[in-house]
N, CA, C and O atoms as a CHARMM CRD file, in Angstrom:
* protein
*
  264
    1    1 MET  N      8.12700  22.10500  -0.71500 PROA 1      0.00000
    2    1 MET  CA     7.12000  21.29300  -1.35700 PROA 1      0.00000
    3    1 MET  C      5.76100  21.68900  -0.77800 PROA 1      0.00000
    4    1 MET  O      5.59500  21.81600   0.43500 PROA 1      0.00000
    5    2 SER  N      4.80300  21.87900  -1.67300 PROA 2      0.00000
    6    2 SER  CA     3.47900  22.30400  -1.22300 PROA 2      0.00000
    7    2 SER  C      2.72000  21.14400  -0.58900 PROA 2      0.00000
    8    2 SER  O      3.07800  19.97900  -0.76500 PROA 2      0.00000
    9    3 GLU  N      1.68000  21.47800   0.14300 PROA 3      0.00000
   10    3 GLU  CA     0.87900  20.45900   0.82800 PROA 3      0.00000
   11    3 GLU  C      0.18700  19.54000  -0.17200 PROA 3      0.00000
   12    3 GLU  O      0.09300  18.33200   0.04400 PROA 3      0.00000
   13    4 GLY  N     -0.29500  20.11900  -1.26600 PROA 4      0.00000
   14    4 GLY  CA    -0.96400  19.31400  -2.28500 PROA 4      0.00000
   15    4 GLY  C     -0.03000  18.31300  -2.94400 PROA 4      0.00000
   16    4 GLY  O     -0.40900  17.16900  -3.19300 PROA 4      0.00000
   17    5 LEU  N      1.20100  18.75100  -3.22600 PROA 5      0.00000
   18    5 LEU  CA     2.18300  17.86000  -3.82700 PROA 5      0.00000
   19    5 LEU  C      2.58400  16.75100  -2.86200 PROA 5      0.00000
   20    5 LEU  O      2.78900  15.61000  -3.27500 PROA 5      0.00000
   21    6 LEU  N      2.69500  17.08100  -1.59200 PROA 6      0.00000
   22    6 LEU  CA     3.02200  16.07300  -0.58500 PROA 6      0.00000
   23    6 LEU  C      1.91800  15.03100  -0.47600 PROA 6      0.00000
   24    6 LEU  O      2.19100  13.83500  -0.37300 PROA 6      0.00000
   25    7 LYS  N      0.65700  15.49500  -0.49900 PROA 7      0.00000
   26    7 LYS  CA    -0.45700  14.54700  -0.45000 PROA 7      0.00000
   27    7 LYS  C     -0.48000  13.65300  -1.68600 PROA 7      0.00000
   28    7 LYS  O     -0.83700  12.47800  -1.59700 PROA 7      0.00000
   29    8 MET  N     -0.09900  14.20900  -2.84500 PROA 8      0.00000
   30    8 MET  CA    -0.04700  13.41100  -4.05900 PROA 8      0.00000
   31    8 MET  C      0.98100  12.29400  -3.92600 PROA 8      0.00000
   32    8 MET  O      0.70700  11.15800  -4.31200 PROA 8      0.00000
   33    9 TRP  N      2.16400  12.59800  -3.38300 PROA 9      0.00000
   34    9 TRP  CA     3.19500  11.58100  -3.22900 PROA 9      0.00000
   35    9 TRP  C      2.79800  10.51100  -2.21600 PROA 9      0.00000
   36    9 TRP  O      3.10800   9.33300  -2.39700 PROA 9      0.00000
   37   10 VAL  N      2.12600  10.91600  -1.16900 PROA 10     0.00000
   38   10 VAL  CA     1.65600   9.93900  -0.17700 PROA 10     0.00000
   39   10 VAL  C      0.62300   9.00500  -0.81600 PROA 10     0.00000
   40   10 VAL  O      0.67300   7.79200  -0.61600 PROA 10     0.00000
   41   11 ALA  N     -0.30800   9.57000  -1.58000 PROA 11     0.00000
   42   11 ALA  CA    -1.31300   8.74000  -2.24700 PROA 11     0.00000
   43   11 ALA  C     -0.67300   7.83300  -3.28600 PROA 11     0.00000
   44   11 ALA  O     -1.06600   6.67400  -3.42000 PROA 11     0.00000
   45   12 LEU  N      0.30500   8.34200  -4.02100 PROA 12     0.00000
   46   12 LEU  CA     0.98700   7.52700  -5.02500 PROA 12     0.00000
   47   12 LEU  C      1.76800   6.38800  -4.38100 PROA 12     0.00000
   48   12 LEU  O      1.80900   5.28200  -4.92000 PROA 12     0.00000
   49   13 SER  N      2.37900   6.64700  -3.24800 PROA 13     0.00000
   50   13 SER  CA     3.09000   5.56600  -2.54800 PROA 13     0.00000
   51   13 SER  C      2.12200   4.52600  -2.01200 PROA 13     0.00000
   52   13 SER  O      2.44700   3.33900  -1.98000 PROA 13     0.00000
   53   14 ALA  N      0.93400   4.95200  -1.58900 PROA 14     0.00000
   54   14 ALA  CA    -0.07700   3.99600  -1.14200 PROA 14     0.00000
   55   14 ALA  C     -0.54500   3.11300  -2.30100 PROA 14     0.00000
   56   14 ALA  O     -0.74200   1.91000  -2.12800 PROA 14     0.00000
   57   15 ILE  N     -0.71900   3.70600  -3.46900 PROA 15     0.00000
   58   15 ILE  CA    -1.10200   2.92100  -4.64100 PROA 15     0.00000
   59   15 ILE  C     -0.00300   1.92800  -4.99900 PROA 15     0.00000
   60   15 ILE  O     -0.28300   0.78300  -5.35300 PROA 15     0.00000
   61   16 GLY  N      1.25600   2.37300  -4.90400 PROA 16     0.00000
   62   16 GLY  CA     2.37700   1.46900  -5.15100 PROA 16     0.00000
   63   16 GLY  C      2.41300   0.30900  -4.16700 PROA 16     0.00000
   64   16 GLY  O      2.68900  -0.82900  -4.54800 PROA 16     0.00000
   65   17 LEU  N      2.13400   0.59800  -2.90200 PROA 17     0.00000
   66   17 LEU  CA     2.07400  -0.48000  -1.90500 PROA 17     0.00000
   67   17 LEU  C      0.95700  -1.47300  -2.21200 PROA 17     0.00000
   68   17 LEU  O      1.10700  -2.67300  -1.98300 PROA 17     0.00000
   69   18 MET  N     -0.16200  -0.97000  -2.73100 PROA 18     0.00000
   70   18 MET  CA    -1.25200  -1.87500  -3.10700 PROA 18     0.00000
   71   18 MET  C     -0.83300  -2.79600  -4.24900 PROA 18     0.00000
   72   18 MET  O     -1.15700  -3.98400  -4.23400 PROA 18     0.00000
   73   19 PHE  N     -0.11500  -2.26200  -5.23900 PROA 19     0.00000
   74   19 PHE  CA     0.37700  -3.10300  -6.32900 PROA 19     0.00000
   75   19 PHE  C      1.36200  -4.14700  -5.81700 PROA 19     0.00000
   76   19 PHE  O      1.31000  -5.30400  -6.23400 PROA 19     0.00000
   77   20 VAL  N      2.25400  -3.75200  -4.92100 PROA 20     0.00000
   78   20 VAL  CA     3.20100  -4.70500  -4.33500 PROA 20     0.00000
   79   20 VAL  C      2.45300  -5.80000  -3.59300 PROA 20     0.00000
   80   20 VAL  O      2.81600  -6.97300  -3.68400 PROA 20     0.00000
   81   21 ALA  N      1.41300  -5.42800  -2.86100 PROA 21     0.00000
   82   21 ALA  CA     0.63400  -6.41600  -2.11500 PROA 21     0.00000
   83   21 ALA  C     -0.06600  -7.39700  -3.05200 PROA 21     0.00000
   84   21 ALA  O     -0.06100  -8.60400  -2.80900 PROA 21     0.00000
   85   22 VAL  N     -0.66300  -6.88200  -4.11600 PROA 22     0.00000
   86   22 VAL  CA    -1.38400  -7.75100  -5.05000 PROA 22     0.00000
   87   22 VAL  C     -0.43000  -8.72900  -5.72700 PROA 22     0.00000
   88   22 VAL  O     -0.71200  -9.92500  -5.79600 PROA 22     0.00000
   89   23 PHE  N      0.70000  -8.22500  -6.22800 PROA 23     0.00000
   90   23 PHE  CA     1.62700  -9.10500  -6.92100 PROA 23     0.00000
   91   23 PHE  C      2.31100 -10.08800  -5.98100 PROA 23     0.00000
   92   23 PHE  O      2.59100 -11.21800  -6.38000 PROA 23     0.00000
   93   24 SER  N      2.58300  -9.69600  -4.76200 PROA 24     0.00000
   94   24 SER  CA     3.21100 -10.63700  -3.83000 PROA 24     0.00000
   95   24 SER  C      2.23400 -11.71500  -3.38500 PROA 24     0.00000
   96   24 SER  O      2.64200 -12.85900  -3.18300 PROA 24     0.00000
   97   25 ILE  N      0.95400 -11.38200  -3.22800 PROA 25     0.00000
   98   25 ILE  CA    -0.00100 -12.42600  -2.84800 PROA 25     0.00000
   99   25 ILE  C     -0.24700 -13.38500  -4.00800 PROA 25     0.00000
  100   25 ILE  O     -0.43300 -14.58300  -3.79900 PROA 25     0.00000
  101   26 MET  N     -0.25000 -12.85200  -5.24200 PROA 26     0.00000
  102   26 MET  CA    -0.38700 -13.73300  -6.40800 PROA 26     0.00000
  103   26 MET  C      0.82100 -14.65600  -6.53000 PROA 26     0.00000
  104   26 MET  O      0.67100 -15.84100  -6.82700 PROA 26     0.00000
  105   27 PHE  N      2.00400 -14.12500  -6.30700 PROA 27     0.00000
  106   27 PHE  CA     3.21900 -14.92600  -6.37300 PROA 27     0.00000
  107   27 PHE  C      3.24000 -15.98900  -5.28200 PROA 27     0.00000
  108   27 PHE  O      3.61800 -17.13300  -5.53300 PROA 27     0.00000
  109   28 SER  N      2.83600 -15.61700  -4.07700 PROA 28     0.00000
  110   28 SER  CA     2.88500 -16.58200  -2.97500 PROA 28     0.00000
  111   28 SER  C      1.88400 -17.71500  -3.17500 PROA 28     0.00000
  112   28 SER  O      2.16700 -18.85700  -2.81500 PROA 28     0.00000
  113   29 ARG  N      0.72200 -17.41400  -3.74100 PROA 29     0.00000
  114   29 ARG  CA    -0.27000 -18.47400  -3.95500 PROA 29     0.00000
  115   29 ARG  C      0.07700 -19.36700  -5.13100 PROA 29     0.00000
  116   29 ARG  O     -0.26800 -20.54900  -5.13300 PROA 29     0.00000
  117   30 ALA  N      0.75500 -18.81900  -6.13200 PROA 30     0.00000
  118   30 ALA  CA     1.04200 -19.60100  -7.33000 PROA 30     0.00000
  119   30 ALA  C      2.34900 -20.39000  -7.24000 PROA 30     0.00000
  120   30 ALA  O      2.42700 -21.51100  -7.74200 PROA 30     0.00000
  121   31 LYS  N      3.36200 -19.82400  -6.61500 PROA 31     0.00000
  122   31 LYS  CA     4.69800 -20.40900  -6.69400 PROA 31     0.00000
  123   31 LYS  C      5.27400 -20.91200  -5.37900 PROA 31     0.00000
  124   31 LYS  O      6.20000 -21.72400  -5.39000 PROA 31     0.00000
  125   32 LEU  N      4.75700 -20.45500  -4.25700 PROA 32     0.00000
  126   32 LEU  CA     5.37700 -20.78800  -2.97900 PROA 32     0.00000
  127   32 LEU  C      4.51400 -21.75200  -2.17600 PROA 32     0.00000
  128   32 LEU  O      3.32900 -21.93700  -2.45400 PROA 32     0.00000
  129   33 SER  N      5.13400 -22.35400  -1.18200 PROA 33     0.00000
  130   33 SER  CA     4.39500 -23.20900  -0.25200 PROA 33     0.00000
  131   33 SER  C      5.10600 -23.19200   1.09500 PROA 33     0.00000
  132   33 SER  O      6.27300 -22.81600   1.20000 PROA 33     0.00000
  133   34 GLY  N      4.38400 -23.60400   2.10200 PROA 34     0.00000
  134   34 GLY  CA     4.96800 -23.69500   3.43500 PROA 34     0.00000
  135   34 GLY  C      5.17900 -22.34700   4.08900 PROA 34     0.00000
  136   34 GLY  O      4.35700 -21.43900   3.96500 PROA 34     0.00000
  137   35 ILE  N      6.29800 -22.23300   4.78700 PROA 35     0.00000
  138   35 ILE  CA     6.58400 -21.02600   5.56800 PROA 35     0.00000
  139   35 ILE  C      6.85400 -19.82700   4.66100 PROA 35     0.00000
  140   35 ILE  O      6.56900 -18.69100   5.04000 PROA 35     0.00000
  141   36 PHE  N      7.40800 -20.07200   3.45400 PROA 36     0.00000
  142   36 PHE  CA     7.66800 -18.95500   2.53800 PROA 36     0.00000
  143   36 PHE  C      6.36700 -18.31300   2.06500 PROA 36     0.00000
  144   36 PHE  O      6.28300 -17.09300   1.92100 PROA 36     0.00000
  145   37 GLN  N      5.35600 -19.14100   1.82600 PROA 37     0.00000
  146   37 GLN  CA     4.05200 -18.61700   1.43600 PROA 37     0.00000
  147   37 GLN  C      3.45400 -17.77800   2.55700 PROA 37     0.00000
  148   37 GLN  O      2.86100 -16.73100   2.30200 PROA 37     0.00000
  149   38 THR  N      3.60700 -18.23000   3.78600 PROA 38     0.00000
  150   38 THR  CA     3.08900 -17.49300   4.93300 PROA 38     0.00000
  151   38 THR  C      3.79500 -16.15400   5.10600 PROA 38     0.00000
  152   38 THR  O      3.15300 -15.13800   5.37300 PROA 38     0.00000
  153   39 VAL  N      5.10800 -16.15200   4.95600 PROA 39     0.00000
  154   39 VAL  CA     5.88200 -14.91900   5.12900 PROA 39     0.00000
  155   39 VAL  C      5.53200 -13.90200   4.04600 PROA 39     0.00000
  156   39 VAL  O      5.35100 -12.72200   4.34600 PROA 39     0.00000
  157   40 VAL  N      5.43500 -14.34000   2.80000 PROA 40     0.00000
  158   40 VAL  CA     5.11300 -13.42500   1.71300 PROA 40     0.00000
  159   40 VAL  C      3.67000 -12.93300   1.83800 PROA 40     0.00000
  160   40 VAL  O      3.39000 -11.76800   1.55400 PROA 40     0.00000
  161   41 SER  N      2.76700 -13.79100   2.25400 PROA 41     0.00000
  162   41 SER  CA     1.37900 -13.36800   2.46300 PROA 41     0.00000
  163   41 SER  C      1.27600 -12.36400   3.60900 PROA 41     0.00000
  164   41 SER  O      0.51000 -11.40500   3.51400 PROA 41     0.00000
  165   42 LEU  N      2.01600 -12.56100   4.66600 PROA 42     0.00000
  166   42 LEU  CA     2.04000 -11.60700   5.76700 PROA 42     0.00000
  167   42 LEU  C      2.59700 -10.25700   5.31800 PROA 42     0.00000
  168   42 LEU  O      2.08400  -9.20700   5.70500 PROA 42     0.00000
  169   43 PHE  N      3.64700 -10.29200   4.50000 PROA 43     0.00000
  170   43 PHE  CA     4.19900  -9.06400   3.93600 PROA 43     0.00000
  171   43 PHE  C      3.14700  -8.34100   3.09100 PROA 43     0.00000
  172   43 PHE  O      3.03400  -7.11700   3.15200 PROA 43     0.00000
  173   44 ALA  N      2.38500  -9.09200   2.31000 PROA 44     0.00000
  174   44 ALA  CA     1.34100  -8.49000   1.47800 PROA 44     0.00000
  175   44 ALA  C      0.25700  -7.85100   2.33700 PROA 44     0.00000
  176   44 ALA  O     -0.21500  -6.75700   2.02600 PROA 44     0.00000
  177   45 TRP  N     -0.13800  -8.51400   3.40400 PROA 45     0.00000
  178   45 TRP  CA    -1.15300  -7.94000   4.29500 PROA 45     0.00000
  179   45 TRP  C     -0.65700  -6.66100   4.95700 PROA 45     0.00000
  180   45 TRP  O     -1.40800  -5.69500   5.09300 PROA 45     0.00000
  181   46 ILE  N      0.59200  -6.65600   5.36400 PROA 46     0.00000
  182   46 ILE  CA     1.15900  -5.45800   5.98400 PROA 46     0.00000
  183   46 ILE  C      1.19300  -4.30500   4.98500 PROA 46     0.00000
  184   46 ILE  O      0.86300  -3.17000   5.33000 PROA 46     0.00000
  185   47 CYS  N      1.59300  -4.59900   3.74000 PROA 47     0.00000
  186   47 CYS  CA     1.59000  -3.56000   2.70000 PROA 47     0.00000
  187   47 CYS  C      0.18600  -3.01300   2.48700 PROA 47     0.00000
  188   47 CYS  O      0.01100  -1.80100   2.35600 PROA 47     0.00000
  189   48 MET  N     -0.81100  -3.88200   2.45000 PROA 48     0.00000
  190   48 MET  CA    -2.17900  -3.44100   2.20700 PROA 48     0.00000
  191   48 MET  C     -2.71500  -2.61200   3.37700 PROA 48     0.00000
  192   48 MET  O     -3.42200  -1.62800   3.15900 PROA 48     0.00000
  193   49 ILE  N     -2.39100  -2.99200   4.59700 PROA 49     0.00000
  194   49 ILE  CA    -2.85100  -2.23500   5.76400 PROA 49     0.00000
  195   49 ILE  C     -2.20200  -0.84900   5.80100 PROA 49     0.00000
  196   49 ILE  O     -2.87700   0.14500   6.06900 PROA 49     0.00000
  197   50 VAL  N     -0.90000  -0.78200   5.53300 PROA 50     0.00000
  198   50 VAL  CA    -0.21300   0.50800   5.51000 PROA 50     0.00000
  199   50 VAL  C     -0.77900   1.38800   4.39600 PROA 50     0.00000
  200   50 VAL  O     -0.98700   2.58400   4.59600 PROA 50     0.00000
  201   51 ALA  N     -1.02800   0.80300   3.22800 PROA 51     0.00000
  202   51 ALA  CA    -1.60900   1.56700   2.12700 PROA 51     0.00000
  203   51 ALA  C     -2.99300   2.08700   2.48900 PROA 51     0.00000
  204   51 ALA  O     -3.32300   3.22800   2.16500 PROA 51     0.00000
  205   52 GLY  N     -3.79700   1.28700   3.14300 PROA 52     0.00000
  206   52 GLY  CA    -5.11700   1.73400   3.56700 PROA 52     0.00000
  207   52 GLY  C     -5.05300   2.87500   4.56000 PROA 52     0.00000
  208   52 GLY  O     -5.84100   3.81800   4.48000 PROA 52     0.00000
  209   53 ILE  N     -4.12500   2.79700   5.49200 PROA 53     0.00000
  210   53 ILE  CA    -3.96800   3.87800   6.47000 PROA 53     0.00000
  211   53 ILE  C     -3.53200   5.17200   5.77700 PROA 53     0.00000
  212   53 ILE  O     -4.02500   6.25200   6.10400 PROA 53     0.00000
  213   54 LEU  N     -2.60900   5.05900   4.82100 PROA 54     0.00000
  214   54 LEU  CA    -2.16900   6.24200   4.08900 PROA 54     0.00000
  215   54 LEU  C     -3.30100   6.87200   3.28500 PROA 54     0.00000
  216   54 LEU  O     -3.43400   8.09500   3.25700 PROA 54     0.00000
  217   55 ILE  N     -4.11000   6.05300   2.63600 PROA 55     0.00000
  218   55 ILE  CA    -5.23500   6.57400   1.85800 PROA 55     0.00000
  219   55 ILE  C     -6.25600   7.23900   2.77600 PROA 55     0.00000
  220   55 ILE  O     -6.80400   8.28600   2.43100 PROA 55     0.00000
  221   56 ILE  N     -6.51500   6.65400   3.92600 PROA 56     0.00000
  222   56 ILE  CA    -7.44600   7.26600   4.88100 PROA 56     0.00000
  223   56 ILE  C     -6.92600   8.62700   5.33700 PROA 56     0.00000
  224   56 ILE  O     -7.69700   9.57900   5.45400 PROA 56     0.00000
  225   57 ILE  N     -5.63200   8.72200   5.59200 PROA 57     0.00000
  226   57 ILE  CA    -5.04300  10.00200   5.99500 PROA 57     0.00000
  227   57 ILE  C     -5.21800  11.04100   4.89500 PROA 57     0.00000
  228   57 ILE  O     -5.57900  12.18500   5.17000 PROA 57     0.00000
  229   58 VAL  N     -4.96400  10.64800   3.65400 PROA 58     0.00000
  230   58 VAL  CA    -5.08500  11.59300   2.54100 PROA 58     0.00000
  231   58 VAL  C     -6.53300  12.03300   2.35500 PROA 58     0.00000
  232   58 VAL  O     -6.80100  13.21900   2.16000 PROA 58     0.00000
  233   59 VAL  N     -7.45600  11.09700   2.41300 PROA 59     0.00000
  234   59 VAL  CA    -8.86200  11.42200   2.16200 PROA 59     0.00000
  235   59 VAL  C     -9.44500  12.29400   3.26700 PROA 59     0.00000
  236   59 VAL  O    -10.14700  13.26400   2.98000 PROA 59     0.00000
  237   60 PHE  N     -9.16800  11.96800   4.51200 PROA 60     0.00000
  238   60 PHE  CA    -9.77000  12.70200   5.61300 PROA 60     0.00000
  239   60 PHE  C     -9.01000  13.96800   6.02000 PROA 60     0.00000
  240   60 PHE  O     -9.44300  14.68400   6.92300 PROA 60     0.00000
  241   61 SER  N     -7.88000  14.24800   5.36200 PROA 61     0.00000
  242   61 SER  CA    -7.18100  15.48600   5.66900 PROA 61     0.00000
  243   61 SER  C     -7.81300  16.68800   4.96900 PROA 61     0.00000
  244   61 SER  O     -7.46800  17.83200   5.26400 PROA 61     0.00000
  245   62 GLY  N     -8.71800  16.43500   4.06400 PROA 62     0.00000
  246   62 GLY  CA    -9.47600  17.50600   3.45400 PROA 62     0.00000
  247   62 GLY  C     -8.78500  18.12300   2.25200 PROA 62     0.00000
  248   62 GLY  O     -7.66800  17.74800   1.89700 PROA 62     0.00000
  249   63 PRO  N     -9.47000  19.07800   1.62900 PROA 63     0.00000
  250   63 PRO  CA    -8.89000  19.71200   0.44800 PROA 63     0.00000
  251   63 PRO  C     -7.74000  20.65100   0.80600 PROA 63     0.00000
  252   63 PRO  O     -7.60100  21.10600   1.94200 PROA 63     0.00000
  253   64 VAL  N     -6.93900  20.91400  -0.19300 PROA 64     0.00000
  254   64 VAL  CA    -5.78100  21.78100  -0.01700 PROA 64     0.00000
  255   64 VAL  C     -6.16500  23.19500  -0.43500 PROA 64     0.00000
  256   64 VAL  O     -6.83000  23.39500  -1.45100 PROA 64     0.00000
  257   65 GLN  N     -5.74200  24.16400   0.35100 PROA 65     0.00000
  258   65 GLN  CA    -5.99400  25.56500  -0.01400 PROA 65     0.00000
  259   65 GLN  C     -4.99200  25.97000  -1.09200 PROA 65     0.00000
  260   65 GLN  O     -3.79400  25.72100  -0.95400 PROA 65     0.00000
  261   66 GLY  N     -5.46800  26.58000  -2.14000 PROA 66     0.00000
  262   66 GLY  CA    -4.51700  26.97700  -3.17100 PROA 66     0.00000
  263   66 GLY  C     -5.18700  27.64900  -4.25300 PROA 66     0.00000
  264   66 GLY  O     -4.54300  28.05800  -5.21900 PROA 66     0.00000
């Protein structure tokens, strides 16, 4: 697998994590309460932080030679 294709998959997985975070935070605020809301919100924050780190890695790794 080429470096460019690998970076594409990493970026795509980060975008997927962002969607998971958005939908889980919407679900937790609309349907949950108490400790379940806290757990799902914490999961959403973790997904968003991991996605941000992945995007930073992709952006600052520079262009691909090809």
